[in-house]
Backbone as JSON Lines, residues from 0, in Angstrom:
{"i":0,"aa":"N","n":[-22.71,-100.03,-41.18],"ca":[-21.68,-101.0,-40.87],"c":[-20.43,-100.74,-41.71]}
{"i":1,"aa":"I","n":[-19.87,-99.57,-41.55],"ca":[-18.66,-99.21,-42.28],"c":[-17.5,-99.15,-41.29]}
{"i":2,"aa":"E","n":[-16.41,-99.81,-41.65],"ca":[-15.21,-99.76,-40.84],"c":[-14.16,-98.97,-41.62]}
{"i":3,"aa":"L","n":[-13.64,-97.91,-41.03],"ca":[-12.63,-97.07,-41.67],"c":[-11.25,-97.48,-41.18]}
{"i":4,"aa":"K","n":[-10.37,-97.79,-42.11],"ca":[-8.99,-98.12,-41.77],"c":[-8.12,-97.05,-42.39]}
{"i":5,"aa":"T","n":[-7.36,-96.35,-41.56],"ca":[-6.47,-95.31,-42.06],"c":[-5.03,-95.68,-41.73]}
{"i":6,"aa":"G","n":[-4.12,-95.09,-42.49],"ca":[-2.7,-95.27,-42.2],"c":[-2.16,-96.64,-42.55]}
{"i":7,"aa":"I","n":[-2.87,-97.38,-43.38],"ca":[-2.39,-98.7,-43.77],"c":[-2.57,-98.85,-45.28]}
{"i":8,"aa":"K","n":[-1.61,-99.47,-45.9],"ca":[-1.59,-99.59,-47.36],"c":[-2.23,-100.9,-47.8]}
{"i":9,"aa":"V","n":[-2.99,-100.83,-48.9],"ca":[-3.51,-102.04,-49.54],"c":[-2.41,-102.56,-50.45]}
{"i":10,"aa":"E","n":[-2.01,-103.8,-50.22],"ca":[-0.97,-104.42,-51.04],"c":[-1.55,-105.06,-52.29]}
{"i":11,"aa":"T","n":[-2.71,-105.75,-52.12],"ca":[-3.28,-106.5,-53.22],"c":[-4.79,-106.4,-53.19]}
{"i":12,"aa":"L","n":[-5.37,-106.26,-54.37],"ca":[-6.81,-106.36,-54.54],"c":[-7.03,-107.62,-55.38]}
{"i":13,"aa":"D","n":[-7.46,-108.7,-54.72],"ca":[-7.67,-109.99,-55.37],"c":[-9.14,-110.1,-55.74]}
{"i":14,"aa":"S","n":[-9.47,-109.69,-56.98],"ca":[-10.87,-109.67,-57.39],"c":[-11.43,-111.07,-57.63]}
{"i":15,"aa":"E","n":[-10.58,-112.03,-58.0],"ca":[-11.06,-113.41,-58.21],"c":[-11.6,-114.0,-56.92]}
{"i":16,"aa":"N","n":[-10.89,-113.76,-55.81],"ca":[-11.29,-114.32,-54.52],"c":[-12.02,-113.3,-53.64]}
{"i":17,"aa":"Q","n":[-12.25,-112.11,-54.19],"ca":[-12.93,-111.02,-53.48],"c":[-12.27,-110.74,-52.13]}
{"i":18,"aa":"L","n":[-10.96,-110.46,-52.2],"ca":[-10.18,-110.17,-51.0],"c":[-9.33,-108.92,-51.21]}
{"i":19,"aa":"V","n":[-9.24,-108.13,-50.15],"ca":[-8.29,-107.03,-50.09],"c":[-7.23,-107.48,-49.09]}
{"i":20,"aa":"I","n":[-5.95,-107.41,-49.5],"ca":[-4.87,-107.84,-48.61],"c":[-4.06,-106.6,-48.23]}
{"i":21,"aa":"L","n":[-4.0,-106.33,-46.94],"ca":[-3.31,-105.15,-46.43],"c":[-1.82,-105.43,-46.23]}
{"i":22,"aa":"E","n":[-1.04,-104.36,-46.07],"ca":[0.41,-104.5,-45.92],"c":[0.8,-105.31,-44.68]}
{"i":23,"aa":"N","n":[-0.07,-105.36,-43.68],"ca":[0.24,-106.14,-42.47],"c":[-0.21,-107.6,-42.6]}
{"i":24,"aa":"G","n":[-0.7,-107.98,-43.8],"ca":[-1.11,-109.36,-44.03],"c":[-2.59,-109.61,-43.77]}
{"i":25,"aa":"E","n":[-3.26,-108.66,-43.15],"ca":[-4.7,-108.83,-42.89],"c":[-5.45,-108.96,-44.21]}
{"i":26,"aa":"K","n":[-6.42,-109.89,-44.23],"ca":[-7.24,-110.11,-45.41],"c":[-8.68,-109.7,-45.08]}
{"i":27,"aa":"I","n":[-9.26,-108.93,-45.97],"ca":[-10.64,-108.47,-45.79],"c":[-11.44,-108.97,-47.0]}
{"i":28,"aa":"S","n":[-12.48,-109.75,-46.72],"ca":[-13.33,-110.24,-47.81],"c":[-14.42,-109.2,-48.1]}
{"i":29,"aa":"Y","n":[-14.94,-109.25,-49.33],"ca":[-15.97,-108.29,-49.72],"c":[-16.93,-108.92,-50.73]}
{"i":30,"aa":"D","n":[-18.13,-108.35,-50.78],"ca":[-19.1,-108.71,-51.81],"c":[-18.95,-107.76,-53.0]}
{"i":31,"aa":"A","n":[-18.73,-106.48,-52.68],"ca":[-18.49,-105.46,-53.71],"c":[-17.42,-104.54,-53.16]}
{"i":32,"aa":"C","n":[-16.51,-104.14,-54.01],"ca":[-15.4,-103.3,-53.59],"c":[-15.44,-101.99,-54.36]}
{"i":33,"aa":"L","n":[-15.4,-100.88,-53.66],"ca":[-15.34,-99.56,-54.26],"c":[-13.94,-99.01,-54.02]}
{"i":34,"aa":"V","n":[-13.23,-98.72,-55.09],"ca":[-11.89,-98.15,-54.97],"c":[-12.06,-96.64,-55.09]}
{"i":35,"aa":"A","n":[-11.87,-95.93,-53.98],"ca":[-12.03,-94.48,-53.94],"c":[-10.74,-93.87,-53.42]}
{"i":36,"aa":"T","n":[-9.8,-93.7,-54.31],"ca":[-8.47,-93.26,-53.91],"c":[-8.41,-91.77,-53.64]}
{"i":37,"aa":"G","n":[-9.48,-91.05,-53.93],"ca":[-9.49,-89.61,-53.68],"c":[-8.92,-88.85,-54.85]}
{"i":38,"aa":"A","n":[-8.92,-87.54,-54.69],"ca":[-8.43,-86.67,-55.74],"c":[-7.73,-85.49,-55.09]}
{"i":39,"aa":"H","n":[-6.97,-84.81,-55.87],"ca":[-6.32,-83.6,-55.39],"c":[-7.13,-82.41,-55.88]}
{"i":40,"aa":"P","n":[-7.64,-81.58,-54.97],"ca":[-8.43,-80.44,-55.42],"c":[-7.57,-79.44,-56.17]}
{"i":41,"aa":"Q","n":[-8.21,-78.73,-57.07],"ca":[-7.52,-77.67,-57.78],"c":[-7.15,-76.58,-56.77]}
{"i":42,"aa":"R","n":[-5.97,-76.05,-56.89],"ca":[-5.57,-74.94,-56.02],"c":[-6.19,-73.67,-56.59]}
{"i":43,"aa":"L","n":[-7.05,-73.03,-55.82],"ca":[-7.81,-71.89,-56.31],"c":[-6.94,-70.72,-56.73]}
{"i":44,"aa":"E","n":[-5.8,-70.53,-56.08],"ca":[-4.96,-69.38,-56.42],"c":[-4.45,-69.45,-57.86]}
{"i":45,"aa":"R","n":[-4.48,-70.61,-58.47],"ca":[-4.06,-70.74,-59.87],"c":[-5.11,-70.13,-60.81]}
{"i":46,"aa":"F","n":[-6.36,-70.06,-60.36],"ca":[-7.45,-69.68,-61.24],"c":[-8.19,-68.41,-60.82]}
{"i":47,"aa":"I","n":[-8.13,-68.07,-59.54],"ca":[-8.98,-67.01,-59.02],"c":[-8.13,-65.94,-58.36]}
{"i":48,"aa":"K","n":[-8.23,-64.71,-58.85],"ca":[-7.52,-63.58,-58.23],"c":[-8.11,-63.33,-56.85]}
{"i":49,"aa":"G","n":[-7.26,-62.88,-55.93],"ca":[-7.74,-62.56,-54.59],"c":[-7.66,-63.72,-53.63]}
{"i":50,"aa":"N","n":[-7.15,-64.85,-54.07],"ca":[-7.05,-66.02,-53.21],"c":[-5.61,-66.49,-53.06]}
{"i":51,"aa":"E","n":[-4.68,-65.56,-53.17],"ca":[-3.28,-65.93,-53.06],"c":[-2.9,-66.33,-51.64]}
{"i":52,"aa":"E","n":[-3.61,-65.8,-50.65],"ca":[-3.37,-66.14,-49.25],"c":[-4.64,-66.76,-48.68]}
{"i":53,"aa":"P","n":[-4.5,-67.58,-47.63],"ca":[-5.69,-68.19,-47.03],"c":[-6.69,-67.12,-46.57]}
{"i":54,"aa":"R","n":[-7.95,-67.4,-46.76],"ca":[-9.03,-66.51,-46.34],"c":[-9.86,-67.22,-45.29]}
{"i":55,"aa":"E","n":[-10.32,-66.46,-44.33],"ca":[-11.08,-67.01,-43.22],"c":[-12.32,-67.78,-43.69]}
{"i":56,"aa":"N","n":[-12.94,-67.32,-44.75],"ca":[-14.19,-67.93,-45.17],"c":[-14.11,-68.6,-46.55]}
{"i":57,"aa":"V","n":[-12.92,-69.03,-46.94],"ca":[-12.73,-69.8,-48.17],"c":[-12.07,-71.12,-47.77]}
{"i":58,"aa":"H","n":[-12.67,-72.23,-48.15],"ca":[-12.18,-73.54,-47.73],"c":[-12.02,-74.46,-48.92]}
{"i":59,"aa":"V","n":[-11.07,-75.37,-48.84],"ca":[-10.88,-76.42,-49.82],"c":[-11.01,-77.74,-49.09]}
{"i":60,"aa":"L","n":[-11.78,-78.65,-49.66],"ca":[-12.01,-79.95,-49.02],"c":[-10.98,-80.96,-49.52]}
{"i":61,"aa":"R","n":[-10.05,-81.33,-48.63],"ca":[-9.02,-82.31,-48.96],"c":[-8.98,-83.47,-47.97]}
{"i":62,"aa":"N","n":[-9.48,-83.26,-46.77],"ca":[-9.38,-84.32,-45.77],"c":[-10.51,-84.2,-44.74]}
{"i":63,"aa":"W","n":[-10.54,-85.16,-43.83],"ca":[-11.6,-85.26,-42.83],"c":[-11.66,-84.01,-41.94]}
{"i":64,"aa":"N","n":[-10.52,-83.5,-41.5],"ca":[-10.51,-82.32,-40.63],"c":[-11.12,-81.11,-41.32]}
{"i":65,"aa":"E","n":[-10.77,-80.92,-42.59],"ca":[-11.32,-79.79,-43.34],"c":[-12.83,-79.93,-43.52]}
{"i":66,"aa":"A","n":[-13.32,-81.15,-43.61],"ca":[-14.76,-81.38,-43.71],"c":[-15.46,-80.84,-42.46]}
{"i":67,"aa":"G","n":[-14.88,-81.05,-41.29],"ca":[-15.46,-80.53,-40.05],"c":[-15.44,-79.02,-39.99]}
{"i":68,"aa":"V","n":[-14.36,-78.42,-40.46],"ca":[-14.25,-76.96,-40.51],"c":[-15.33,-76.39,-41.44]}
{"i":69,"aa":"I","n":[-15.48,-77.01,-42.6],"ca":[-16.49,-76.56,-43.56],"c":[-17.89,-76.7,-42.98]}
{"i":70,"aa":"K","n":[-18.16,-77.81,-42.35],"ca":[-19.48,-78.04,-41.76],"c":[-19.81,-76.95,-40.75]}
{"i":71,"aa":"S","n":[-18.87,-76.61,-39.89],"ca":[-19.09,-75.56,-38.89],"c":[-19.25,-74.19,-39.55]}
{"i":72,"aa":"A","n":[-18.42,-73.9,-40.55],"ca":[-18.45,-72.59,-41.2],"c":[-19.74,-72.35,-41.98]}
{"i":73,"aa":"C","n":[-20.39,-73.41,-42.4],"ca":[-21.59,-73.28,-43.24],"c":[-22.87,-73.04,-42.44]}
{"i":74,"aa":"E","n":[-22.8,-73.28,-41.15],"ca":[-24.01,-73.13,-40.34],"c":[-24.52,-71.7,-40.4]}
{"i":75,"aa":"D","n":[-25.78,-71.56,-40.82],"ca":[-26.47,-70.27,-40.9],"c":[-25.73,-69.27,-41.79]}
{"i":76,"aa":"A","n":[-25.09,-69.76,-42.85],"ca":[-24.32,-68.91,-43.76],"c":[-24.84,-69.06,-45.19]}
{"i":77,"aa":"H","n":[-24.55,-68.08,-46.01],"ca":[-24.8,-68.17,-47.45],"c":[-23.57,-68.83,-48.05]}
{"i":78,"aa":"V","n":[-23.72,-70.01,-48.62],"ca":[-22.61,-70.84,-49.06],"c":[-22.56,-70.89,-50.58]}
{"i":79,"aa":"V","n":[-21.36,-70.72,-51.14],"ca":[-21.13,-70.9,-52.56],"c":[-20.13,-72.04,-52.71]}
{"i":80,"aa":"V","n":[-20.5,-73.03,-53.49],"ca":[-19.63,-74.17,-53.76],"c":[-19.15,-74.03,-55.2]}
{"i":81,"aa":"I","n":[-17.84,-73.97,-55.39],"ca":[-17.27,-73.87,-56.73],"c":[-16.91,-75.28,-57.18]}
{"i":82,"aa":"G","n":[-17.63,-75.77,-58.17],"ca":[-17.43,-77.12,-58.68],"c":[-18.71,-77.92,-58.6]}
{"i":83,"aa":"S","n":[-19.08,-78.54,-59.72],"ca":[-20.36,-79.24,-59.78],"c":[-20.2,-80.71,-60.14]}
{"i":84,"aa":"S","n":[-19.09,-81.31,-59.7],"ca":[-18.93,-82.75,-59.87],"c":[-19.06,-83.41,-58.5]}
{"i":85,"aa":"F","n":[-18.44,-84.53,-58.3],"ca":[-18.72,-85.33,-57.11],"c":[-18.43,-84.62,-55.79]}
{"i":86,"aa":"I","n":[-17.25,-84.05,-55.61],"ca":[-16.91,-83.44,-54.34],"c":[-17.76,-82.2,-54.08]}
{"i":87,"aa":"G","n":[-17.91,-81.35,-55.09],"ca":[-18.72,-80.14,-54.92],"c":[-20.17,-80.44,-54.62]}
{"i":88,"aa":"M","n":[-20.75,-81.39,-55.36],"ca":[-22.16,-81.7,-55.16],"c":[-22.4,-82.4,-53.82]}
{"i":89,"aa":"E","n":[-21.49,-83.26,-53.42],"ca":[-21.63,-83.91,-52.11],"c":[-21.53,-82.89,-50.99]}
{"i":90,"aa":"T","n":[-20.63,-81.94,-51.14],"ca":[-20.5,-80.87,-50.15],"c":[-21.79,-80.06,-50.08]}
{"i":91,"aa":"A","n":[-22.32,-79.66,-51.22],"ca":[-23.56,-78.89,-51.25],"c":[-24.7,-79.66,-50.57]}
{"i":92,"aa":"A","n":[-24.81,-80.94,-50.89],"ca":[-25.87,-81.77,-50.31],"c":[-25.73,-81.89,-48.79]}
{"i":93,"aa":"C","n":[-24.5,-81.93,-48.3],"ca":[-24.27,-82.1,-46.86],"c":[-24.54,-80.83,-46.06]}
{"i":94,"aa":"V","n":[-24.37,-79.67,-46.66],"ca":[-24.51,-78.43,-45.88],"c":[-25.84,-77.71,-46.1]}
{"i":95,"aa":"V","n":[-26.65,-78.14,-47.06],"ca":[-27.85,-77.38,-47.41],"c":[-28.84,-77.25,-46.24]}
{"i":96,"aa":"R","n":[-28.9,-78.23,-45.35],"ca":[-29.85,-78.15,-44.23],"c":[-29.4,-77.18,-43.15]}
{"i":97,"aa":"K","n":[-28.11,-76.92,-43.05],"ca":[-27.59,-76.03,-42.01],"c":[-27.37,-74.6,-42.5]}
{"i":98,"aa":"A","n":[-27.21,-74.43,-43.8],"ca":[-26.87,-73.13,-44.36],"c":[-28.14,-72.31,-44.62]}
{"i":99,"aa":"K","n":[-27.97,-70.98,-44.69],"ca":[-29.09,-70.12,-45.11],"c":[-29.42,-70.38,-46.56]}
{"i":100,"aa":"S","n":[-28.38,-70.52,-47.38],"ca":[-28.56,-70.83,-48.8],"c":[-27.3,-71.5,-49.31]}
{"i":101,"aa":"V","n":[-27.47,-72.27,-50.39],"ca":[-26.33,-72.93,-51.05],"c":[-26.48,-72.71,-52.55]}
{"i":102,"aa":"T","n":[-25.44,-72.18,-53.15],"ca":[-25.39,-72.0,-54.6],"c":[-24.16,-72.72,-55.13]}
{"i":103,"aa":"V","n":[-24.35,-73.54,-56.16],"ca":[-23.26,-74.26,-56.8],"c":[-22.92,-73.54,-58.1]}
{"i":104,"aa":"V","n":[-21.63,-73.25,-58.29],"ca":[-21.13,-72.64,-59.52],"c":[-20.4,-73.73,-60.3]}
{"i":105,"aa":"G","n":[-20.83,-73.95,-61.55],"ca":[-20.2,-74.98,-62.37],"c":[-20.0,-74.55,-63.8]}
{"i":106,"aa":"M","n":[-18.97,-75.09,-64.43],"ca":[-18.64,-74.72,-65.81],"c":[-19.56,-75.38,-66.83]}
{"i":107,"aa":"E","n":[-20.13,-76.52,-66.5],"ca":[-20.94,-77.27,-67.44],"c":[-22.38,-76.75,-67.46]}
{"i":108,"aa":"K","n":[-23.2,-77.32,-68.34],"ca":[-24.62,-76.95,-68.4],"c":[-25.38,-77.53,-67.21]}
{"i":109,"aa":"V","n":[-24.99,-78.72,-66.78],"ca":[-25.62,-79.38,-65.63],"c":[-24.53,-80.04,-64.78]}
{"i":110,"aa":"P","n":[-24.81,-80.29,-63.5],"ca":[-23.82,-80.98,-62.68],"c":[-23.48,-82.35,-63.26]}
{"i":111,"aa":"F","n":[-22.27,-82.78,-63.06],"ca":[-21.79,-84.11,-63.47],"c":[-21.76,-84.31,-65.0]}
{"i":112,"aa":"E","n":[-21.97,-83.26,-65.78],"ca":[-22.08,-83.43,-67.23],"c":[-20.87,-84.14,-67.83]}
{"i":113,"aa":"R","n":[-19.68,-83.76,-67.42],"ca":[-18.47,-84.35,-68.02],"c":[-18.29,-85.82,-67.67]}
{"i":114,"aa":"V","n":[-18.78,-86.24,-66.51],"ca":[-18.53,-87.62,-66.08],"c":[-19.74,-88.54,-66.24]}
{"i":115,"aa":"L","n":[-20.96,-87.99,-66.16],"ca":[-22.16,-88.82,-66.24],"c":[-23.07,-88.48,-67.4]}
{"i":116,"aa":"G","n":[-22.81,-87.36,-68.06],"ca":[-23.62,-87.0,-69.22],"c":[-24.76,-86.04,-68.89]}
{"i":117,"aa":"M","n":[-25.34,-85.5,-69.95],"ca":[-26.39,-84.49,-69.82],"c":[-27.67,-85.03,-69.17]}
{"i":118,"aa":"E","n":[-28.09,-86.22,-69.56],"ca":[-29.35,-86.76,-69.05],"c":[-29.31,-86.97,-67.54]}
{"i":119,"aa":"I","n":[-28.29,-87.64,-67.06],"ca":[-28.17,-87.88,-65.62],"c":[-27.9,-86.57,-64.89]}
{"i":120,"aa":"G","n":[-27.08,-85.69,-65.48],"ca":[-26.82,-84.4,-64.87],"c":[-28.1,-83.58,-64.68]}
{"i":121,"aa":"T","n":[-28.98,-83.62,-65.66],"ca":[-30.26,-82.9,-65.58],"c":[-31.12,-83.46,-64.44]}
{"i":122,"aa":"I","n":[-31.15,-84.77,-64.31],"ca":[-31.91,-85.4,-63.23],"c":[-31.32,-85.02,-61.87]}
{"i":123,"aa":"M","n":[-30.0,-85.07,-61.76],"ca":[-29.34,-84.73,-60.5],"c":[-29.55,-83.26,-60.14]}
{"i":124,"aa":"K","n":[-29.52,-82.39,-61.13],"ca":[-29.75,-80.96,-60.87],"c":[-31.16,-80.75,-60.31]}
{"i":125,"aa":"A","n":[-32.14,-81.37,-60.93],"ca":[-33.52,-81.24,-60.46],"c":[-33.68,-81.78,-59.03]}
{"i":126,"aa":"F","n":[-33.03,-82.9,-58.75],"ca":[-33.09,-83.47,-57.41],"c":[-32.52,-82.49,-56.38]}
{"i":127,"aa":"H","n":[-31.34,-81.95,-56.65],"ca":[-30.72,-81.03,-55.7],"c":[-31.49,-79.71,-55.6]}
{"i":128,"aa":"E","n":[-32.09,-79.26,-56.68],"ca":[-32.94,-78.07,-56.61],"c":[-34.13,-78.31,-55.7]}
{"i":129,"aa":"S","n":[-34.66,-79.53,-55.72],"ca":[-35.8,-79.86,-54.85],"c":[-35.41,-79.8,-53.37]}
{"i":130,"aa":"K","n":[-34.13,-79.89,-53.08],"ca":[-33.63,-79.81,-51.7],"c":[-33.24,-78.38,-51.32]}
{"i":131,"aa":"G","n":[-33.37,-77.44,-52.28],"ca":[-33.08,-76.04,-51.99],"c":[-31.77,-75.51,-52.51]}
{"i":132,"aa":"I","n":[-31.02,-76.32,-53.24],"ca":[-29.74,-75.87,-53.79],"c":[-30.0,-75.1,-55.08]}
{"i":133,"aa":"K","n":[-29.35,-73.94,-55.2],"ca":[-29.45,-73.12,-56.41],"c":[-28.21,-73.38,-57.27]}
{"i":134,"aa":"F","n":[-28.33,-73.12,-58.56],"ca":[-27.23,-73.37,-59.49],"c":[-26.93,-72.15,-60.33]}
{"i":135,"aa":"C","n":[-25.66,-71.94,-60.58],"ca":[-25.17,-70.93,-61.5],"c":[-24.25,-71.69,-62.46]}
{"i":136,"aa":"M","n":[-24.83,-72.2,-63.53],"ca":[-24.1,-73.08,-64.43],"c":[-23.57,-72.32,-65.64]}
{"i":137,"aa":"E","n":[-22.66,-72.98,-66.35],"ca":[-21.94,-72.39,-67.47],"c":[-21.27,-71.09,-67.01]}
{"i":138,"aa":"A","n":[-20.66,-71.17,-65.83],"ca":[-20.04,-69.99,-65.21],"c":[-18.73,-70.39,-64.55]}
{"i":139,"aa":"T","n":[-17.85,-69.42,-64.4],"ca":[-16.61,-69.62,-63.65],"c":[-16.46,-68.46,-62.67]}
{"i":140,"aa":"C","n":[-15.59,-68.65,-61.71],"ca":[-15.27,-67.61,-60.75],"c":[-13.89,-67.08,-61.09]}
{"i":141,"aa":"D","n":[-13.81,-65.78,-61.41],"ca":[-12.54,-65.19,-61.82],"c":[-11.79,-64.51,-60.69]}
{"i":142,"aa":"E","n":[-12.53,-63.98,-59.71],"ca":[-11.89,-63.18,-58.67],"c":[-12.72,-63.18,-57.4]}
{"i":143,"aa":"F","n":[-12.02,-63.21,-56.26],"ca":[-12.67,-63.03,-54.98],"c":[-12.55,-61.56,-54.6]}
{"i":144,"aa":"K","n":[-13.66,-60.93,-54.24],"ca":[-13.64,-59.55,-53.76],"c":[-13.51,-59.59,-52.25]}
{"i":145,"aa":"L","n":[-12.5,-58.91,-51.74],"ca":[-12.19,-58.96,-50.32],"c":[-12.64,-57.72,-49.59]}
{"i":146,"aa":"E","n":[-13.1,-57.96,-48.36],"ca":[-13.42,-56.86,-47.45],"c":[-13.07,-57.38,-46.06]}
{"i":147,"aa":"D","n":[-12.15,-56.68,-45.38],"ca":[-11.68,-57.09,-44.06],"c":[-11.14,-58.53,-44.06]}
{"i":148,"aa":"G","n":[-10.44,-58.91,-45.12],"ca":[-9.85,-60.23,-45.19],"c":[-10.79,-61.35,-45.51]}
{"i":149,"aa":"K","n":[-12.06,-61.04,-45.75],"ca":[-13.06,-62.06,-46.07],"c":[-13.58,-61.84,-47.48]}
{"i":150,"aa":"V","n":[-14.03,-62.91,-48.08],"ca":[-14.66,-62.83,-49.39],"c":[-16.14,-62.52,-49.18]}
{"i":151,"aa":"H","n":[-16.64,-61.55,-49.95],"ca":[-18.06,-61.18,-49.85],"c":[-18.72,-61.32,-51.2]}
């Protein structure tokens, strides 16, 4: 029972009365409110050689349309997810059933370490491993090796 409203601004979050007031005056009541304003993904070309131009098989998740492209591209593919926090781990969890394999590359010792700590990160890593996700932790990606315009 989720209703998605796009293209409209929230004017006020009235936590005392548990109301969200939209720019058009509409009021939405809630029992619990999650504020998920999103994030801006890191631009890979700043960190990884070989990614200065778009690549057919390299994707960045920024919006709903890109999620569909990623979902299609992962089917029956060996998938590498760079990033082991919320967006990266959610992506890995969503594609693991369709992909041949999924490997997450992360800088920390365990996923979510910087935001949730070592203990919860260890539990989350074990959970995702039980679903078939592999991890390459305490690692970074320095360069994409190209062959015929694709990363291999």
